[in-house]
N, C-alpha and C positions, 0 to 999 in steps of 0.2 A: 503494499500499499503506499503510496507517495506521501511524502510529509508536507504538512503545512509550513512548518518552520524548519529549514535545514541547518543543523548544527555543524559548524566548521570542523573539519576533520583535526583531531588531536585535542578538542575541547573536552574537559572533564565534565561530562554530563551530570554526574552526581553532584558535584560543587555548584553547577548551574541550578539544578533542582532545589538544592538547599537554599540558594539565595532567593529563588523564586517563592519558595514556601515561606521564608522569612519576610519577604515583601507582603505577600498575601496575610500572612498572620498579623503584621503590623497594621494593614489596612482594616482587617476585620476587628481588631482591638479598637481602633480609633473610631470606627464606624457605629459602635454600640452606643445606643441612647442612654439617657440618665433615668429613664422611667420606662416601664412596661407599655407598649404601643396599644395594647388592648384595655387595660384597666386603668392605666395612668399613675399607677403607684410607683414612687421612686425605688430604684433598683441599683445594687451593686453588683450583682451578678445575674445572669439570665440563663434560661433553661436551653439545653441543647436540643432545640426542636428540630423535627425531621419534615422536610417538605413533601415526602411520600411516606405513608405510614410505615413504620418498622415491620409490622405484620406482613405487609407485601415484600419488603426487601428481604425478609428472612426466608421467605418462600421460594426465592431464586437464588439465594447466596450458595456459594461452595466454600465450605470450612469458614463460613462466616463473612465471607468477602463478595462483592459485586463489582463489576466492571463500570466505568464511567464513560461519558461521552468523549473524553479525551482519546480514548482508543481509537474511535472512528475518525477524529480530526486529525490524528497524527502528530501530536505534540509531545516530544519526549521529554520536556522540562517540568511536566506536571505528572502526577501520579494517574495511572489508569485504572487502578483498583484500590479500594478501601474496604475497611470492615464496615458493617452494618450501622455500627454505633456512630461513625464519622462520614456517613454517605448523605448528602443532600440536606445537611444541617445548616441552621441559622441561629443567631443569638439575638433575638429581638423582643422577646415576651418572657413573662416570669414563669416560674415552675407551676404555680396555681392555675393561671390561664391556659398553659399548654396541657394540663391534666384534665381541665373540665370543659373548656370551651368546644373542643372537637370531638368529644366523646360519643355524640350520636352517629357520625359517619366512621369513625375509627373504630368500628365493631364489625366483625366478620358476618355475624347474622344479619344486622342491619343492612349491611351491603347487599345482601342476596335478595333484598326486597326493593320495589320501586322507591327511588329516593324521595323523601320529603323535601319541601322547600328549606327547611332548616338544615337539613343534611347538606343541600346543594350551597347554602349560604356559608356553611363552615368551610366547605371545600374552597369556595371562592376566596374567603378571608385568608385561608392558608396560602393559597396561590398569590395573593396580593402582598402578604407579608414577605414572602421570598422575594418578590420583586423590589420592595422597598429595602429589604436588607441588601440585595445586590446592588442597588443604585447607590446606597450608602458607601458600600465598600469599593465600588468603582470610583466614587468621588475622592475617597481617601487614598486609593492607589495612585490615582493621577497626581495628587499632591506629593505623595512620596517619591514617585518617579521624577516629578519636577524637582523635588529637594535634592535628590541624589545625582540625577543625571541631566537636569534641564531639558527634558524630553519634549516640552511642547512650547510652542510660540504663541499659542492662543488658548492657554489653560482656562481663562475667564469664559470663553465661549463653550468649551467642553462643559464647564460646571453649570453654566446657564441651561444648556440642553438638559442635563441630568435633573436640574431643580424643576424644569417643566414636567419631567416624568414623575418626580416625586409628588408634585402637586396633584396630578392625575391619580396616582396610586392611593394617596391619602383620602382623596375624595371617593375613590372606589372602595377602599377599605371601610370607610364609615358607612357607605351606602349598604354593602352586604352585612356588616356587623349589625346594623339596626334590624335587618330582617331576621337574622338568627336570634338576636336578644328578644325581639317582640313576637317571634313566631308568626311572621306574615306569611300568607300563602298566595299562590296564584301569580307569581311574579316571573317564575323561570320557565323557559322553554327548552324542553330536552330534545336535542337533535338526534341522539341515539343512547340508548341504555340496553345492556344485555349481561347475563350472566353466562358466559360461555363454558361449555362442560369440559374444559381441560385448562391446563396452567400455561399461560403464555410466558416467553422468557424475558420480557421486558416490564418494568415498573416505571410509571411516569405520573406526573400531576403538575398541571402548569396553566397559567393564563396566557392565552395567545391572542395576538392581534393579527388575525388572518388578513393578508393582503389581497387575495383573490379567491373567488369561489371556483366551484368545479367547471365553470363555463368560462373562466378567465375573466369575469367582470370584477372591478375593483370593489374591495370592502373597505380596507384602510389604506390610505396613503401614508405608509410608515415614514416617509421622508419629508413629510410636511411637520415643520416644527413651529408652526403659527401658534401663538398663545391661545387663540380661540378654538384650536382643534383639540378634540378628546378622542383618544383611541378608544375603540369598542372591542371588548374582549369575548373570546369564547373559552370555555373552560374544558380541559380535557384530563381524564383520570383513567389510568389502565392499572389495575390492582390486582395482581395475581394472589389468589388464596391458596389453601392447602391442595385442593384438586381441581379448582375452578378459577375463572377469572371474571372480574368485573370491568366492563369497559363502558365508559360514559362520556358524552360531550353535551354541553349545555350552555346557554347564554341567558341574559336577562332580557325580558321583553322591551325594556327601554332602549336596548341597542338593536335598532331596528334594521342595521346595516346586513343583519344575518338572515333576514326573511328569505331571500331568494335561496341561500345555501339550504335553509330547512326544507324548502319545496324540492330542490335538487336531490337531497339526501332521502326524502320520502319516496322518491321514485327508483332508488337504487336497490339492488340485491344486497343481503348482508355481506356477502363476500366482497363487494364492491365498497360498501361503507367501511369495512375492516381495512381494506387496502388503502382508502383514502386517509383514515385515522393513523395508520401506520406510517404513511408518508408524512404527515404532519409532524409526528415525533421528531423525525430527523430534520425536516425542513425548517422548524420553527422553534425548537427548544433544545437546550442542553441538559435540561433537568430530567434526564432518564438514566435508568440503571440496568444493567444487561447481565444476564446469566452466562457464565462461561461456556455453557453449552453452544452458544452460538459465535463464540469468539472467532473461531476459524472462517465462518461464513462472512463475518464482518471484515476480517482483515484481508480477504481475498477479494473483495468487491470494491472495484475503483468507482462505481457509480454511487455507491453509499458514501464513499470519501468525498466525492464532488458535491453531493446533496449537503452532507454535514459541514461544508465549508461555504455553502451559498448564503446569501443575505437577500431574500425576496427576489431570487432568480438571478443574481449577480454573483460572479465567482470571487474567491479569496475574501470571504466575509464582507464583501462589499467595499473593500479597499481597492479601488481600481486605479491603475497606473500604467505606464508604458510596459512594464514586464508582462501584463496580462492584456495589453492593447485596449485598455479601459473597458474591458468587457465586450468589445465589439465582436459579434460572431459567435459569442458564446451561447450554447443551447442549454437551457435549464433542464436538470434532471426530471423526468416524469415519473409518476407514481407507479407506473408498470415496469419500470427499468430496475427496480430494487426488489429484494425478497420481501414478502409480506409476512412479517414475524408474528402477527396476530392470527394467522392461519393455523390450522390444527396440525399441519406437517411439522411445525416447529415446536410443538408443546414440549414442556419440561416434564419428565417422568419422575 
């Protein structure tokens, strides 16, 4: 599999990885708030919250470890696998909130029934908390890189863009939290929900701002950074259980840009829906975790590598330049060009 970042020959990769981990650790520490984002109580330490329920990570783990998205992206300087306890974690809320707020959906029996609006709201809140945490870390990482390497000539512009994201995420968080707190019903539109009778090899949970629907109509213009623009999110959750898998995608009805997609999905077979959701995992999020049973299939598939490095159809994570001809002539990877890991053929036994 080709690499996204080529490490010069003779470089001590272990040393580079240590330095990278130290940078990331410093950014994570600096990004921690002084109070719990959910309850508002002052905190000196925060819960090691999981963006994907541990019950699902454990079900695909091998000796307690799962593979990360960095495997597919081909980045040698970050870890490609970690233990369940340290996979997909963030430190943004207190232990009490982490143990009580999400208990409706972080329950295997509840997940096997059609989700209530309260469960969907809890999932949405968890997804947005992860995004807030990531934006905070990115902002601190930029500052650390600037302090150590003078890496940016326009750091203020980068921070301004991140602040717009934070503004939207904070509003989104409060919106879904109110639904969960007050048990409001009737607001969510389920695009797809099913309990598959087999265990898929991928676990993921994420808020995704889709750029296009199945007919290539624009949903979100993710490159529009106007103050007046609010991204609209679809929420995806693929949660392997002991012998089954829960797969769901939903949005809130206020996010009307997804109406066409809902009608399109309603006309598809289950196989095609699963193929589409499988594609979304690799095209839109890095917050997925992989069973080692499909490691060789991922490492040997160049199309998966291409897709994992696309940003809304542009190569090289959207960083265009002379080395990739500014993306001219690049053909985005289609969903039928990659393995559908949600299909029974890839089930974990």
